[in-house]
Residue, then its C-alpha position, 0 to 999 in steps of 0.5 A: m464209920a456210919e454217917e447220917y444223911d437226909l437222902v442217899i441216892i444210889g446211882g449217879g446218872t442223869g436222874g441221880y445227880v439231878a435229884a441230888i442237886r434239887a435235894s441240895q437246893l432244898g437243904l437236904k444233906t445228900a450223898i450219891v453212891e456211884k460205882g462207875k462215873l458220875g453222869g452214868t449211862c447217858l454221859h458215858k455209854g449213851c446219849i452223849p457219846s453216841k450223838a458225838l459219833l452221829r455228828s461226825a458221821e453227819v459232817y462226813a456225809t455232808a463233806k462228801k456232797s460239798e460240791d452240791f453247795g459249790i464247795t470243792t474239798g478234794d478227797v474226804g476220808v474218816k480218821f476214826t481214831k480222831v472221831q473217837e478222840r473228839k467223843g472222849k473230849i466231849v464226855s470228859q468236859l461234861h463229866k468235869g461239869v457234873q463233878h463241879l456241880m456236886k462240889q457246888g451243891k456240897i453233895d458227898v460222892f461215894e465211889g463204890y457199889g451201894r447195897i440196901l441193908g435190912p433192919s439193923i442196929f443202924s435203923p429199924m427199917p431197911g434203908t441203911v446203905s453199905v458202900e463197897m468202896n472202889n479203892g478197896e477201903e473198908n465199907e462205908m455205912l450211910i444211914p439215910k432218912n430217905v433213899i432214891i434208887a437210880t441204878g439205871s439200865r444196861p443193854r438187853t441181850l438175846q440168849g446165844l447172842e451175848a457180846d463177845g468183844e470181837y464179833i457180837m456187840t451191844s451199844d456199849e461195845a460199839l461205842e468203843m470200836e477202834e476201827l469201823p467194820e466194812s459191814i454190820i448186821i444190826v438186830g433190832g430196828g428201834v430207836i438205838g438200832i436206827e441211830w446206829a444204822s444211820m451213823l454207820a451208813d454215813f461212815g460208809v459201812s454196809v448195814t443190814v437191819i433185822e427187825y422183828a416187828d412189821r416196821i422199823v421204829p414201831t413205837e413212832d407214828r406209822e407215817v414216820s416209820k415209813e419215811m424213816q425206812r425210805a430214808m435209810k434205804k436211800k443211804g443204802v441200809k438194807i431193812v428186813t422187817g417181820a424177821k425172827v433172828l435165830p441165835e442157834t444159827l450163829q456162826k463166827n469164823g472171820s465174820v458173822t453169819i446168822s439166819a432169820e425166819i421171814k414168812g416161814e422161810q429162813k434167810e441167811f445174813t453175813a457181815d463183819k460184826l453183829l450189833v444187838s439192839v433189842g432194848r434195855q433191862a433194869n439194873v436191879e441185881g445186887i442192890g439189896l432189894e431182897n432186904t426190903e418189901i420193894q416189888l418188881e414187875k417184868g424186871f422193873i421196880q414198881t412205884n406210885e406216881f411220886f416214885q415211892t416204892k412199897e417202902s415209903h422212904i425208898y424211892a426209885i426213878g429212871d430206867v430202873i422203873g421202866g416206862l419211858q427210858l429217857a434221860h430227860v424223863a429220869s431227871h424230872e422223875g428225880i425232881v418229883a421224888v425229891e420234892h415229894i420227900t420234902g413235902k412240896e406237893p409236886r404234880p405227877i408227871d404226865y408222860s403223854l407230854v414227854s417229847k421223844c427224839i431219834y438222832s438219826s439222819p434224818e432226825a425224828s421226834s414226837v410228843g403225844l399220841t400217834e394217829d393210830e393210837a388216837i383212833e384206837k382210843g376212840f378219838e375222831v381225828k383230823v390230821g395236818k401234814f406239811s413237807f420240808k420240801a416246801i420249806g425254804k430253809a430246808l432247801v438252803y440246808g440241802e435237807t428236804d426229806g421229811f415232814v411235820k404231822i399234827v394229829a388233832d381231835k376233830n370234836t374239841d380241836d385239841i392237839l393229840g400228837v405231833h410227829m416230825i421227821g426231817p432236819h433238826v426236828t429234835d430241836m423243834i419238838s419242844e414247841a410242840g411239847l409246850a403246845k401240849v402242856l398248854d392244851a393248845t389247838p392247831w389254830e393257836v399254833s398257826h397264829t404263832i408267827h414263825p420267822h422266815p426262813t426257818l425250819s419251824e415254819a413247817i410246824g405253822e404250816a402243818a397246823l394250818a393244814v389240819d383245817g386245810l388252810a396251809i399256805h404253801s401246799 
């Protein structure tokens, strides 16, 4: 039986379910088609479970140095099954919350695999969605006025290094590990790779990171990359940069051995497990794009600034369109798409205002241009930098690695970018994000009185440092 909707969303991840809620608020009859669980990758295979594991690793690392705080704990160990149980409980609680939001918004949820059909008896335009139901029941036909594709992404693999469930993993398989390995090789030193390196090193695993670029987290400010590498080495993580992994050299025999080409020479690495962390690819296969005029570029769906595809009634948001593959970005893209559908004339997203976070220990976060990017774009820059070593709250926490760095335009005094590495900076970056939205200057940030003692004082001091006026340096 066919049912009509104002909007059908294919994919119930962060972008999809937020779009559905906004559509419900605006009075649209809305349905979500989700083949897995509501919440998608972020809730079940990404943001939330990985951060739960990172928190357990952080607690363990802190407990091991508790005597530094005058606290005697005796022997400290890891019960990894308990760690995984805690992760599961957090995910389950949040999943129930999303299910409740769908019921509250009177949003229909179809548990199955959705495909876009071409013109048919149901509609003269492509867009009817056929749902192959998970429970084996007859396919459902949904006839929407508009469609949003929010099918997300999955870990990208390297040919010859596909996950095998025993020796080779992506982040999906790593999240389900029943026990910790003694050693691991991580191929890829980007955001996800470094989060896993930090977590596993804190759990006591011997970690080697092999990165193709000349530095880890290469999309971050160069000074942040340098500080992150120093911090990882301090944990015992072996960092190898400028290295091309050679999948054809892979050997699996009770352990994993693989070679990498470094400065024209081959070097061999051996560990219990190998984690491939080389980015993510869009889920565009099997969803009926061939029945439409929708265009792909480098494997991602192409849209305009309001997330319309070449089929004006079909939109696409989130990881499936590339760009900043972040949950909070997908959510806002979903809101913009829905508001455009309903004629609300939303403002296009300015991606330079989006804050990015790395949840390693130490954490890192940023918004806007790096110093190198600003110079490449022709700006004459001035930079303020302030270390957490001079911040009282950081000393109290026992976490003094890192700094806050502000890059500003020397001619206009506008803030171009803010970069942080250190304790709890993922919770601090929103102040910098607001400063960017309001087009603030370092002077304005420095005249925001930051309470003492807090970690946020480093932001005020870095703002002062832009003009050489820092008080505590």
